[in-house]
C-alpha positions as CSV (number, residue, x, y, z in Angstrom):
1,M,11.4,-42.3,20.4
2,L,8.2,-41.5,22.2
3,S,8.2,-39.6,25.4
4,S,5.4,-39.5,28.0
5,E,7.0,-36.4,29.5
6,S,6.6,-34.4,26.3
7,K,3.9,-31.7,26.0
8,V,3.0,-33.3,22.6
9,P,0.4,-36.0,23.1
10,L,1.7,-39.5,22.6
11,Y,-0.6,-40.3,19.7
12,Y,0.7,-37.2,17.9
13,Q,4.3,-38.2,18.5
14,L,3.4,-41.5,17.0
15,V,1.8,-39.8,14.0
16,D,5.1,-38.0,13.4
17,L,7.2,-41.1,13.8
18,L,5.1,-43.3,11.6
19,G,4.6,-40.5,9.0
20,K,8.4,-40.1,8.7
21,Q,8.8,-43.9,8.4
22,I,6.2,-44.0,5.6
23,K,7.9,-41.2,3.7
24,E,11.5,-42.3,4.1
25,S,11.4,-46.2,4.0
26,M,8.0,-47.4,2.6
27,K,6.3,-47.6,-0.8
28,P,2.7,-47.1,-1.8
29,H,0.6,-50.2,-1.0
30,D,3.2,-51.6,1.5
31,Q,1.3,-53.1,4.4
32,M,1.6,-51.4,7.8
33,L,2.1,-53.3,11.1
34,S,-1.1,-54.2,12.9
35,E,-2.3,-52.1,15.8
36,R,-1.2,-54.7,18.2
37,E,2.3,-54.9,16.7
38,I,2.7,-51.1,16.7
39,S,1.5,-51.0,20.3
40,T,4.1,-53.6,21.3
41,K,6.9,-52.1,19.3
42,Y,6.5,-48.6,20.7
43,N,5.1,-49.5,24.1
44,V,1.9,-47.5,23.9
45,S,-1.7,-48.4,24.3
46,R,-4.0,-49.7,21.5
47,T,-6.1,-46.5,22.0
48,T,-3.0,-44.4,21.3
49,V,-2.2,-46.4,18.2
50,R,-5.8,-46.2,17.0
51,L,-5.8,-42.4,17.4
52,A,-2.6,-42.1,15.5
53,M,-3.7,-44.3,12.6
54,A,-7.0,-42.4,12.3
55,E,-5.0,-39.2,12.0
56,L,-2.6,-40.7,9.4
57,E,-5.7,-41.9,7.4
58,K,-7.2,-38.4,7.5
59,M,-3.8,-36.9,6.3
60,G,-3.7,-39.3,3.4
61,Y,-0.8,-41.4,4.5
62,I,-2.6,-44.7,4.8
63,Y,-5.8,-46.5,3.7
64,K,-7.6,-49.6,5.1
65,K,-8.8,-52.7,3.3
66,H,-11.6,-54.4,5.2
67,G,-10.4,-57.7,6.6
68,K,-6.9,-57.3,5.1
69,G,-5.2,-54.5,7.1
70,T,-3.8,-51.1,6.6
71,F,-1.6,-50.0,3.7
72,V,0.6,-47.1,2.7
73,A,-1.3,-44.7,0.4
74,T,0.0,-42.8,-2.6
75,L,1.1,-39.6,-1.0
76,G,-0.1,-36.3,-2.4
77,E,3.0,-35.4,-4.3
78,N,2.6,-38.5,-6.4
79,K,-1.1,-38.3,-7.0
80,Q,-2.6,-36.9,-10.2
81,N,-3.8,-33.3,-9.7
82,L,-7.2,-33.2,-11.5
83,M,-6.9,-29.5,-12.1
84,E,-3.7,-29.7,-14.2
85,S,-4.9,-31.4,-17.3
86,Y,-8.0,-32.9,-18.8
87,S,-6.0,-35.5,-20.7
88,F,-5.2,-38.5,-18.5
89,T,-2.7,-39.9,-21.0
90,D,-0.8,-36.6,-21.4
91,H,-0.7,-35.9,-17.7
92,M,0.6,-39.4,-16.8
93,R,3.4,-39.1,-19.4
94,K,4.2,-35.7,-18.1
95,I,4.7,-36.9,-14.5
96,G,6.8,-40.0,-15.6
97,R,4.1,-42.7,-15.2
98,V,3.1,-45.2,-17.8
99,P,-0.5,-44.7,-18.9
100,K,-2.6,-47.6,-20.1
101,T,-6.2,-47.8,-21.2
102,D,-8.4,-50.9,-21.4
103,V,-11.6,-50.6,-23.4
104,L,-14.2,-52.5,-21.2
105,S,-17.2,-51.9,-23.6
106,Y,-18.0,-50.2,-26.9
107,D,-21.6,-49.6,-28.0
108,V,-23.9,-47.3,-30.0
109,I,-27.0,-46.4,-28.0
110,E,-29.8,-43.9,-28.4
111,A,-29.6,-40.7,-26.4
112,N,-32.1,-40.5,-23.5
113,E,-33.3,-37.1,-22.2
114,Y,-30.3,-36.8,-19.9
115,L,-27.7,-37.4,-22.6
116,A,-29.5,-35.3,-25.2
117,K,-29.5,-32.4,-22.8
118,H,-25.8,-32.6,-22.0
119,I,-24.5,-33.3,-25.5
120,G,-26.9,-31.1,-27.4
121,L,-28.7,-33.8,-29.3
122,T,-32.3,-34.7,-29.8
123,I,-33.7,-37.7,-27.8
124,G,-33.2,-40.9,-29.8
125,E,-30.1,-39.8,-31.7
126,D,-27.2,-42.2,-31.8
127,V,-24.2,-41.8,-29.4
128,F,-21.2,-43.9,-28.8
129,K,-21.0,-45.3,-25.3
130,I,-17.4,-46.2,-24.4
131,I,-16.4,-47.5,-21.0
132,R,-12.7,-47.5,-20.3
133,L,-10.4,-48.4,-17.4
134,R,-7.5,-46.0,-17.0
135,L,-4.3,-47.3,-15.4
136,A,-0.9,-45.8,-14.5
137,D,2.0,-48.2,-14.0
138,E,-0.5,-51.0,-14.2
139,I,-2.4,-49.6,-11.2
140,P,-6.2,-49.1,-11.9
141,M,-6.9,-45.4,-11.5
142,M,-10.4,-44.6,-12.8
143,V,-13.3,-45.9,-14.8
144,E,-14.6,-43.6,-17.5
145,T,-17.9,-43.8,-19.3
146,S,-17.7,-41.5,-22.4
147,Y,-20.6,-40.5,-24.6
148,I,-19.6,-39.2,-28.1
149,P,-22.1,-37.9,-30.8
150,F,-22.3,-40.5,-33.5
151,K,-23.1,-38.1,-36.3
152,K,-19.8,-36.3,-35.9
153,F,-17.7,-39.4,-35.4
154,S,-19.6,-42.1,-37.4
155,S,-16.4,-43.8,-38.6
156,L,-14.9,-44.2,-35.1
157,T,-14.0,-47.8,-34.4
158,E,-13.3,-49.8,-31.3
159,E,-9.9,-50.8,-32.7
160,L,-8.9,-47.1,-33.0
161,V,-10.1,-46.4,-29.4
162,K,-8.0,-49.3,-28.2
163,I,-4.7,-48.0,-29.7
164,K,-5.0,-44.2,-29.5
165,P,-6.0,-41.6,-26.8
166,L,-9.4,-40.2,-27.5
167,Y,-8.3,-36.6,-27.9
168,E,-5.6,-37.6,-30.3
169,I,-8.3,-39.4,-32.3
170,F,-10.4,-36.3,-32.3
171,K,-7.6,-34.2,-33.6
172,E,-5.7,-36.5,-36.0
173,D,-8.6,-38.6,-37.4
174,F,-11.5,-36.2,-37.4
175,G,-9.9,-32.7,-37.4
176,E,-11.7,-31.8,-34.1
177,V,-9.5,-29.8,-31.7
178,V,-10.4,-29.6,-28.1
179,K,-10.9,-26.0,-27.0
180,A,-12.1,-26.4,-23.5
181,A,-13.4,-28.9,-21.0
182,D,-15.8,-28.2,-18.0
183,E,-15.4,-30.6,-15.1
184,E,-17.5,-31.1,-11.9
185,F,-16.3,-33.0,-8.9
186,S,-18.1,-34.6,-6.0
187,A,-17.1,-37.1,-3.2
188,S,-18.9,-40.4,-3.1
189,I,-18.5,-44.1,-2.2
190,V,-17.3,-46.4,-5.1
191,P,-20.2,-48.7,-6.4
192,L,-19.7,-52.5,-6.2
193,K,-19.0,-53.0,-10.0
194,E,-16.4,-50.2,-10.1
195,A,-14.9,-51.3,-6.8
196,Q,-14.2,-54.7,-8.4
197,I,-12.7,-53.1,-11.5
198,L,-10.5,-50.7,-9.5
199,Q,-9.5,-53.4,-7.0
200,V,-10.6,-51.4,-3.9
201,P,-13.1,-52.2,-1.1
202,T,-16.7,-51.5,-1.8
203,D,-16.9,-48.9,1.0
204,S,-13.9,-46.9,-0.3
205,A,-14.2,-43.2,-1.0
206,C,-14.0,-42.1,-4.6
207,L,-14.3,-39.0,-6.7
208,R,-17.1,-38.7,-9.2
209,L,-16.2,-36.5,-12.2
210,V,-18.5,-35.1,-14.9
211,R,-16.6,-33.7,-17.9
212,T,-18.0,-31.9,-20.9
213,T,-15.6,-31.3,-23.8
214,Y,-16.0,-28.6,-26.4
215,N,-14.4,-28.1,-29.9
216,T,-13.4,-24.7,-31.4
217,A,-17.0,-24.2,-32.4
218,N,-18.2,-24.6,-28.8
219,Q,-20.0,-27.9,-29.7
220,V,-19.9,-30.8,-27.3
221,I,-17.8,-33.6,-28.6
222,E,-17.5,-35.7,-25.5
223,F,-19.5,-36.1,-22.3
224,T,-17.8,-38.3,-19.7
225,L,-18.8,-39.7,-16.3
226,S,-15.9,-41.0,-14.3
227,I,-15.2,-42.7,-11.0
228,A,-11.7,-42.2,-9.7
229,R,-9.9,-43.7,-6.7
230,S,-9.5,-41.1,-4.0
231,D,-6.2,-42.6,-2.9
232,Q,-4.8,-41.9,-6.3
233,F,-6.2,-38.5,-7.1
234,I,-6.3,-35.1,-5.5
235,Y,-8.1,-31.9,-6.4
236,K,-5.9,-28.9,-6.0
237,I,-6.7,-25.3,-6.7
238,R,-5.0,-22.0,-5.9
239,H,-7.2,-18.9,-4.9
240,V,-5.5,-15.6,-5.7
241,R,-6.9,-12.4,-4.2
């Protein structure tokens, strides 16, 4: 229990106690007790509870939903490491989660200057624009907007995209093998439309990803802009000297 005589500040003792409780007896998305209930249960001030909860949120143990309360986050060891694999489906299968993809829209558009530059096309060339929701164990994880050169994949159909992972389609249906993928990451706030799709508050943090995928001839075969829930993904890298 908590001790006012300890050299460790009360709020940090509460951090340890609640953190242990979360890891040992709670599941992701379980609702935490309110600040008032925690204050009463452990006989500490609301200020102490508020400091402890803020620390737990920074550590990634909890997240808040405006007007609804505080919930247990998916802890780091259960999050997808964005550095491990550029295939969402393959990685989810690898870590024992069930991947699912919902195709939200499927269109052919003309490349503007931005897309032409990043895919290696001329302005006005046709590109597929495919927006997909990626889920794991039925939990919405990220919204991906992929742009694919039409001239290389002209027979690609929405039905095929609905039943097969994109990289499997590239390889098995078009003989295009993925050689490499460059990714850029940045922190942001999830936009309103994506917040509704991902089922998170509009002021939630998110990760924005920009991925450029190349075939064995170093041609761009996919350019994807993604918004990923920050409570479900981590970016992990090791520096070796």
